[in-house]
C-alpha positions as CSV (number, residue, x, y, z in Angstrom):
1,M,-41.3,-19.6,5.9
2,N,-40.3,-16.4,8.0
3,Q,-38.5,-18.9,9.8
4,I,-36.6,-20.1,6.7
5,W,-36.2,-16.4,5.7
6,L,-34.5,-15.2,8.8
7,A,-32.4,-18.7,9.0
8,L,-30.7,-17.6,5.6
9,V,-30.5,-13.8,7.0
10,L,-28.5,-15.1,10.2
11,V,-26.5,-17.4,8.1
12,A,-25.2,-14.4,5.9
13,V,-24.4,-11.9,8.9
14,I,-22.5,-14.9,10.5
15,A,-20.8,-15.8,7.3
16,A,-19.2,-12.0,6.4
17,P,-16.4,-10.8,8.7
18,Q,-16.6,-7.0,9.7
19,P,-14.4,-5.3,6.9
20,P,-10.4,-5.2,7.3
21,L,-9.5,-2.3,9.9
22,W,-5.3,-1.3,10.2
23,P,-3.9,-0.2,13.2
24,N,-3.1,3.1,13.6
25,V,0.8,2.5,13.8
26,F,2.7,-0.2,12.5
27,W,5.5,-1.6,10.1
28,Q,5.8,-4.9,7.7
29,N,8.6,-5.9,5.4
30,F,7.2,-7.3,1.9
31,N,8.2,-8.5,-1.6
32,E,6.7,-7.0,-4.6
33,E,6.3,-7.8,-8.4
34,T,5.3,-5.5,-10.9
35,V,3.9,-6.3,-14.3
36,N,4.4,-3.9,-17.2
37,P,3.7,-4.2,-20.7
38,Q,6.3,-2.1,-21.6
39,V,9.0,-3.1,-19.1
40,G,8.2,-6.5,-18.3
41,N,7.8,-8.3,-14.9
42,H,10.4,-7.5,-11.7
43,K,10.8,-8.4,-8.1
44,D,11.7,-6.2,-5.5
45,T,11.7,-6.2,-1.6
46,G,11.0,-3.2,0.9
47,T,9.3,-2.0,4.1
48,Y,6.2,-0.4,4.9
49,Y,5.7,2.2,7.7
50,Y,3.0,3.7,8.6
51,N,1.3,6.1,11.3
52,F,-1.9,7.8,11.1
53,N,-1.7,9.6,13.9
54,L,0.8,11.9,12.2
55,P,-0.8,11.2,9.5
56,A,2.2,9.9,7.5
57,Y,3.6,6.8,5.9
58,R,7.1,5.6,4.2
59,I,7.4,3.0,1.5
60,D,11.1,1.7,1.2
61,R,11.9,-0.3,-2.1
62,S,15.2,-2.1,-2.7
63,N,15.2,-1.0,-6.5
64,G,12.5,2.0,-7.6
65,Q,13.6,1.5,-11.4
66,Y,10.4,-0.1,-12.2
67,N,8.0,1.7,-10.0
68,P,5.7,4.2,-11.8
69,F,6.5,6.8,-9.2
70,C,10.5,6.4,-8.6
71,G,11.7,4.8,-11.8
72,I,9.4,4.6,-15.1
73,G,9.8,8.2,-17.2
74,G,12.1,9.4,-14.5
75,P,16.2,10.0,-14.3
76,Y,16.8,6.7,-12.6
77,A,14.3,4.7,-15.2
78,N,17.5,2.7,-16.4
79,V,19.3,2.6,-12.8
80,S,18.8,0.1,-10.2
81,T,18.8,2.0,-6.9
82,P,16.7,2.1,-3.8
83,C,13.7,4.3,-3.6
84,S,11.6,5.5,-0.7
85,H,8.2,7.3,-0.8
86,F,7.7,9.5,2.2
87,V,4.1,11.2,2.5
88,V,4.6,13.9,5.3
89,N,2.2,17.0,5.9
90,G,0.0,15.8,3.0
91,N,3.2,15.8,0.5
92,R,4.5,12.8,-1.3
93,F,8.0,12.8,-2.0
94,M,10.3,10.2,-3.9
95,Y,14.1,10.1,-1.9
96,Y,16.9,8.2,-3.6
97,P,19.2,7.1,-0.5
98,E,22.3,6.2,-2.5
99,K,21.9,9.3,-5.0
100,N,20.8,11.6,-2.1
101,T,18.5,13.3,-4.0
102,C,14.7,13.6,-3.5
103,F,11.9,14.8,-5.8
104,Y,8.3,16.6,-5.0
105,C,5.5,14.3,-6.8
106,C,2.0,15.7,-5.6
107,N,0.0,16.2,-2.7
108,S,-3.1,15.0,-0.8
109,T,-5.8,16.9,-2.8
110,Q,-4.6,15.7,-6.0
111,G,-4.7,11.8,-4.7
112,C,-1.1,11.3,-2.8
113,G,-2.4,11.7,1.0
114,V,-2.3,8.7,3.3
115,L,-4.7,5.7,3.5
116,K,-7.2,5.8,6.1
117,P,-6.8,2.8,8.6
118,T,-10.6,2.6,7.3
119,W,-9.7,2.4,3.9
120,M,-11.4,-1.3,3.1
121,S,-14.3,-0.2,4.9
122,D,-16.5,-0.5,1.6
123,A,-14.7,-3.8,0.3
124,T,-16.8,-6.5,-0.6
125,Y,-16.0,-9.8,1.0
126,I,-15.0,-12.6,-1.2
127,D,-14.6,-15.9,0.8
128,T,-12.1,-17.6,3.2
129,E,-9.3,-19.5,1.8
130,V,-5.7,-20.6,2.0
131,H,-3.0,-17.8,0.3
132,E,0.5,-17.9,0.8
133,G,0.0,-20.7,3.1
134,V,-2.4,-18.9,5.5
135,Q,-6.0,-19.0,6.3
136,T,-7.3,-15.6,4.9
137,Y,-10.4,-13.8,4.4
138,K,-10.3,-12.1,0.8
139,W,-11.6,-8.9,0.2
140,L,-12.0,-6.7,-3.1
141,K,-12.1,-2.8,-3.2
142,V,-12.6,-1.3,-6.8
143,G,-10.8,2.1,-7.9
144,N,-9.0,2.5,-10.5
145,S,-8.1,-0.8,-10.7
146,K,-9.1,-3.9,-8.6
147,N,-7.5,-4.0,-5.3
148,Y,-7.6,-7.8,-3.5
149,L,-6.7,-8.0,0.4
150,Y,-5.8,-10.6,1.9
151,E,-5.9,-10.5,5.9
152,T,-5.4,-13.2,8.5
153,V,-8.6,-14.2,10.2
154,G,-10.2,-13.5,13.4
155,S,-13.4,-11.9,15.1
156,V,-11.6,-8.5,15.9
157,P,-10.8,-6.6,12.6
158,V,-7.7,-4.4,14.0
159,N,-6.2,-7.7,15.1
160,R,-6.0,-9.4,11.7
161,V,-2.7,-8.8,9.8
162,T,-2.6,-8.0,6.1
163,V,-0.9,-10.6,3.9
164,S,-1.1,-9.7,0.6
165,I,-2.5,-6.7,-1.3
166,Y,-2.8,-7.4,-5.2
167,E,-3.8,-4.2,-7.1
168,E,-4.3,-6.3,-10.5
169,P,-3.1,-6.7,-12.8
170,S,0.0,-4.6,-12.2
171,D,1.2,-4.5,-8.5
172,F,1.3,-7.5,-6.4
173,F,2.5,-7.2,-2.7
174,N,3.0,-10.5,-0.2
175,F,3.9,-8.8,3.4
176,G,5.7,-10.2,6.4
177,P,4.7,-10.4,9.9
178,R,3.4,-7.0,11.4
179,N,5.2,-4.9,13.9
180,A,3.6,-2.1,16.2
181,T,6.5,-0.1,17.3
182,L,8.4,2.1,14.5
183,P,12.2,2.5,14.2
184,A,12.9,5.9,15.6
185,N,12.9,8.6,13.4
186,V,12.0,6.6,10.5
187,L,9.1,8.7,8.9
188,T,11.3,12.2,9.2
189,L,11.6,13.6,5.9
190,P,15.4,13.8,4.6
191,S,16.6,17.4,4.6
192,V,17.4,17.2,0.7
193,C,13.4,16.9,0.3
194,T,12.1,20.5,-0.9
195,L,8.5,21.3,-2.4
196,T,10.6,23.0,-5.3
197,N,12.3,19.9,-6.9
198,L,9.4,18.7,-9.0
199,A,9.3,15.1,-10.3
200,N,8.7,16.2,-13.8
201,W,7.6,12.7,-14.9
202,G,5.1,10.0,-15.5
203,V,2.6,9.9,-12.7
204,C,3.5,12.3,-10.9
205,Q,3.4,14.8,-13.7
206,E,-0.2,13.3,-14.3
207,L,-1.2,13.8,-11.0
208,R,-0.4,17.5,-10.2
209,G,-2.1,17.8,-13.7
């Protein structure tokens, strides 16, 4: 009986990979689909830039109109225009390059900081499956919503590449290949961004209280 129990434990240990771990610096292109009962389903493309050594990140979207930070409820809710999220020095901004405008959203104490490379350390391993044509590990992390992360398989967590992040039921990202070197100055906050020009709408207003 003890031998059977030990064998089952060993099988469980072998079957469950170590949790996902992001590298401290990377960037990836993505395709995104948003689902919102009020404004419908919409798709856009973009790029995710990440540097936890600073820490800072940036998310560029080809069209921010249907994003709850960039568009919905804001001045460009009815305008198709690119939008970039910058999180620098613990502050989140939305920058609109075609409009040369920028709004301050919230800070890290209000839930607008940079994800840690270990943000999925407490995620639950679901299974190994073919996803988007790639053999992946599937993980679930439950917060305000169910977050499913799919990553390439491998024994070294930091070497696995994020394939998809699905924040059900509203936001679905599929990522391209991962790149290790960031473009120069890509995380430099545009000079038009200040703490005094507030985003007084939607999610940002709710987060600031």
